[in-house]
FIBA-29611 format. One line per field, with one value per residue (C-alpha): residue number from 0; y negated, x negated, z negated; residue in one letter. Coordinates in steps of 0.001 Angstrom, whole numbers. Each point is the difference from the previous one (the first is absolute). Example, Ala and Ser with C-alpha at 12.3 -4.5 7.8 and 13.67 -1.06 7.14 Angstrom:
BEGIN
num = (0 1)
c2 = (4500 -3440)
c1 = (-12300 -1370)
c3 = (-7800 660)
residuo = (a s)
END
This chain:
BEGIN
num = (0 1 2 3 4 5 6 7 8 9 10 11 12 13 14 15 16 17 18 19 20 21 22 23 24 25 26 27 28 29 30 31 32 33 34 35 36 37 38 39 40 41 42 43 44 45 46 47 48 49 50 51 52 53 54 55 56 57 58 59 60 61 62 63 64 65 66 67 68 69 70 71 72 73 74 75 76 77 78 79 80 81 82 83 84 85 86 87 88 89 90 91 92 93 94 95 96 97 98 99 100 101 102 103 104 105 106 107 108 109 110 111 112 113 114 115 116 117 118 119 120 121 122 123 124 125 126 127 128 129 130 131 132 133 134 135 136 137 138 139 140 141 142 143 144 145 146 147 148 149 150 151 152 153 154 155 156 157 158 159 160 161 162 163 164 165 166 167 168 169 170 171 172 173 174 175 176 177 178 179 180 181 182 183 184 185 186 187 188 189 190 191 192 193 194 195 196 197 198 199 200 201 202 203 204 205 206 207 208 209 210 211 212 213 214 215 216 217 218 219 220 221 222 223 224 225 226 227 228 229 230 231 232 233 234 235 236 237 238 239 240 241 242 243 244 245 246 247 248 249 250 251 252 253 254 255 256 257 258 259 260 261 262 263 264 265 266 267 268 269 270 271 272 273 274 275 276 277 278 279 280 281 282 283 284 285 286 287 288 289 290)
c2 = (-29649 3402 2815 -645 1832 964 1601 1873 1124 1086 1849 1677 1177 1419 1913 1490 848 1811 1934 998 1555 -2662 -726 -3625 -1055 1105 -2161 -2948 -143 -1525 -2878 -1103 -3499 1317 3243 -1533 -855 3245 2462 -22 -54 3144 1861 -765 1781 3296 776 1276 2137 2561 -1767 -59 -1342 -853 -3397 -1210 619 -1828 -3058 -73 273 -2850 -2119 503 -425 -2941 -2863 898 452 -3344 -1795 1626 -1276 -3531 16 1147 -2888 -2432 1456 -609 3616 433 1293 2476 3570 1615 -2226 744 3939 -291 -1539 2715 2633 -1534 -96 3450 1280 -2007 1483 3406 -338 -1299 2934 2610 -1322 -102 3791 2700 2434 2945 -2470 -635 1648 2771 -556 1936 48 369 -3621 -3313 -2797 -3302 -2804 -3359 -3275 -2743 -3125 -2598 -417 1556 -2564 -2353 -3087 -2358 -3371 -1995 -3655 -907 -3424 -302 -3587 -598 -2497 -1319 -1724 -2352 -3299 -751 -3468 -751 1131 2374 2963 3331 1758 2641 3322 2670 3778 2582 3194 2917 3504 2528 3426 2348 2647 3563 2236 3107 3157 989 2909 3395 1760 3341 2568 3584 2757 2615 -499 -114 -485 82 -1815 -397 -2638 -413 1819 -906 167 -1270 -1380 -2243 131 526 -661 2221 -404 2667 1075 814 3792 152 -864 3413 1591 -1338 2043 -971 313 -634 -2371 -2678 -3037 -3009 -3330 -2615 -3592 -1278 -1234 -1327 935 -857 -1143 3300 250 3235 1201 380 2841 -525 3141 3236 2595 3253 523 3680 1601 -128 -1403 -726 -1649 740 -3815 1323 2375 -1464 3566 337 2831 141 2488 1700 207 3533 2602 532 658 -3193 -337 -3423 -798 -776 -3691 -63 -162 1865 351 994 2841 1221 205 1886 2173 462 -224 -2239 -2533 2280 -1611 1952 -1432 1026 3526 276 -1208 2887 2531 -1250 257)
c1 = (12375 56 -2422 -2271 1279 -3481 -697 3579 -1019 -3464 1787 2397 -2773 -2162 3141 429 -3605 134 3129 -2073 -2633 -2602 -1684 479 -3375 482 3118 -1414 -2854 2424 811 -3415 1173 3300 -1674 119 3731 1050 -2198 2312 3048 -1050 -1288 3331 1684 -1973 2254 2424 -2520 2475 2941 427 3087 919 -1518 3452 1430 -3019 481 3611 -537 -2708 2703 2245 -2486 -2282 2527 105 -3791 -306 2065 -1717 -3320 1182 1027 -3498 -1279 2151 -1206 -3715 -840 -1309 -3714 525 -879 2469 2831 -1530 158 3533 1308 -1393 1390 3297 -29 -835 2315 2753 -688 -290 3503 1579 -1221 716 3735 330 -996 2765 -21 -1452 -2928 -1357 -3536 124 -1928 -3499 -571 2017 -650 -949 -2255 997 -2404 628 -1516 -557 -416 -14 -1803 1967 -1499 2567 -888 2331 -1189 1384 -962 -126 25 -2381 -116 -3058 -61 -2316 540 -2887 801 -2112 -1684 971 3476 -3 2480 -1319 617 2665 -1569 1797 -1291 1328 618 -366 1399 -1430 1574 -2827 1132 384 -2062 2156 -1653 895 2669 -1165 1246 1299 279 995 -15 -2045 -3564 -282 -3793 -3311 -3147 -3258 1329 3675 3410 2855 3863 2854 -2873 -1234 -3632 -843 -3473 -1362 -3261 -2428 -1129 3682 -232 3990 -1255 -1378 3030 2540 1003 2191 3503 -29 2616 -1697 968 -2375 -295 -2235 -570 301 -3227 -1001 -3172 -929 3599 1176 2446 -561 703 -2775 1001 -73 1767 721 2520 987 3596 744 -3154 -2460 -3403 -2263 -3472 -2560 -990 -3463 -1117 2341 1013 3522 2476 3016 3182 845 3403 804 -2407 -1648 -3355 -1483 16 -801 -3087 474 -165 3162 3419 1436 3506 1498 -2426 126 4032 -90 -2816 6 3551 1805 -2825 -2494 -3511 -2940 -2227 2365 97 -3616 -224 2570 -2465 -2887 2031)
c3 = (30189 2018 275 3128 3120 776 -3384 -5 3807 -1136 -3057 2399 2393 -2916 -1252 3611 -95 -3307 1291 2928 -2189 -386 -3363 -1971 1050 3764 -96 -1802 2396 2944 -2376 -1611 -980 -1835 -1129 -3838 32 1811 -2085 -3203 2130 1811 -3108 -1454 2597 -584 -2853 2926 1855 942 1032 3757 1691 3585 1108 1021 -3487 -1495 2350 -752 -3991 281 1719 -2666 -2836 1127 -610 -3704 -280 2029 -2747 -2964 1735 287 -3541 -1065 2010 -1754 -3223 737 -502 3508 49 -2855 1288 -2382 1528 3445 -840 -1462 3032 2238 -2243 -73 3686 500 -2659 1723 3641 -1757 -1764 3010 2310 -2540 -459 3771 360 31 -3000 2252 1093 -3807 -412 -2433 -3221 102 -3944 -3058 -1041 1602 -1408 -1183 1047 -1639 1177 -2529 1987 -2869 -3138 -3097 -2646 -1210 -1832 -1990 -438 -3047 -827 -3571 -1374 -2707 -1919 -1919 -2803 -2526 -3431 661 1557 2982 113 3427 -542 3120 -262 243 3497 448 718 2230 -584 2446 -1358 2907 -713 2196 544 1183 2680 -874 2581 693 881 3764 166 798 3361 -388 2967 -356 2753 1706 766 3925 200 -2083 1047 -1943 -2376 828 710 1969 -1147 2371 2397 -2880 -461 -4031 -903 -2810 -2015 1456 -3426 -1213 -228 868 3499 478 -1526 2329 3097 2992 -713 -3627 -1606 -1967 -1533 347 -1868 1322 1239 3689 1550 3208 1679 3596 907 -1343 -2976 -2000 -3642 -2578 -2258 -3802 -1274 1844 -1266 1612 83 504 -1259 -3026 484 -2914 -156 -2720 -1253 -1014 2939 2754 638 1741 -457 2343 -654 3303 -1511 1627 -1803 -3044 1472 -910 -3893 -1214 -2179 -3808 302 2551 -1556 3096 -1621 3393 348 -3449 9 3374 -808 -3497 -908 -2638 126 -2033 18 1391 -2901 -2592 1063 287 -3803 -879 1699 -1886 -3259)
residuo = (m a i s p d l m d a f n d c i d a l n g g e t v e s a l g r f p a q a d q l r p m l e a g l i f p k v r f p q i d v n a a q s r v e p d v q q a v e a i f r g g l w g s w p v i l l v v v i f g a g i l v a i v s n q p d d a l m p p t a t t s p t l t q t p s p t v t s t e t s t m t f t t t a t q l p t g t a l p m t l s p v v d a v q p v e e e p p l i v i e g p v e e i a e d s i t i f d t v i e v d p d d p l l d a i t i g d i v r v e g d y i t r a d i i l l s a v k i t f v e i e v y v d s d s g t v w r d d n s t c a n p p p p w a p a n g w r r r c e g g g t n v n s s e n d d d d)
END
């Protein structure tokens, strides 16, 4: 059994529409009868939103990869797994990844796209359940010392014993990106053309300026067909910035002058070494004066 040519043609037309700037809903509107099958396939393709290659390379790569995918799909049909959405999603991901690898391996070294961030996210799809069950049939003979009047033997009872290993849920890995801040919006910053969503109530958002080099740890999220990063932790790399947990007050060291002394609650080790010499603490000198 093979994938319906009509479904494959519809999928290819939707991919061309997405590459042309249309949304998923707009592309699916052309094929209402196949929308339920196409939607997870197209959404899986969004993990490669910024990868663009010439159409001639895409067609050539698809021709090289399609026989292997066709063989895998036929094996799935023989195994009776068709109709499972995780399996469908796995086939789509394998197909897309195969095309991508084939295109990249065909490109000359000087045509490879340069990375735009210090790290790349790793997305793992798990298409099948992880529960492992082992069935062991155990014979149990039941006997009694009392002779039955009818002389009928007691039946043999088989009691199956099932051991189930429960899956262990793993926390999704954090994505780390470090670089200069290129743009600041009301509740987001941009680093290497990557939009990073920041909690509007985070006081560090007011302390960030364009050009600051920051390290952000966060999770990838999808919103309105756009993949962006939701910040969990923000760290300034080259300057000292402290936030008072009680009042939310932010102190920022300009790293060049001593005209902005830190408040007592800010450690400000760099400023104290630079402006007081030898790491002398302002509070300790004030206590000496009081004595």
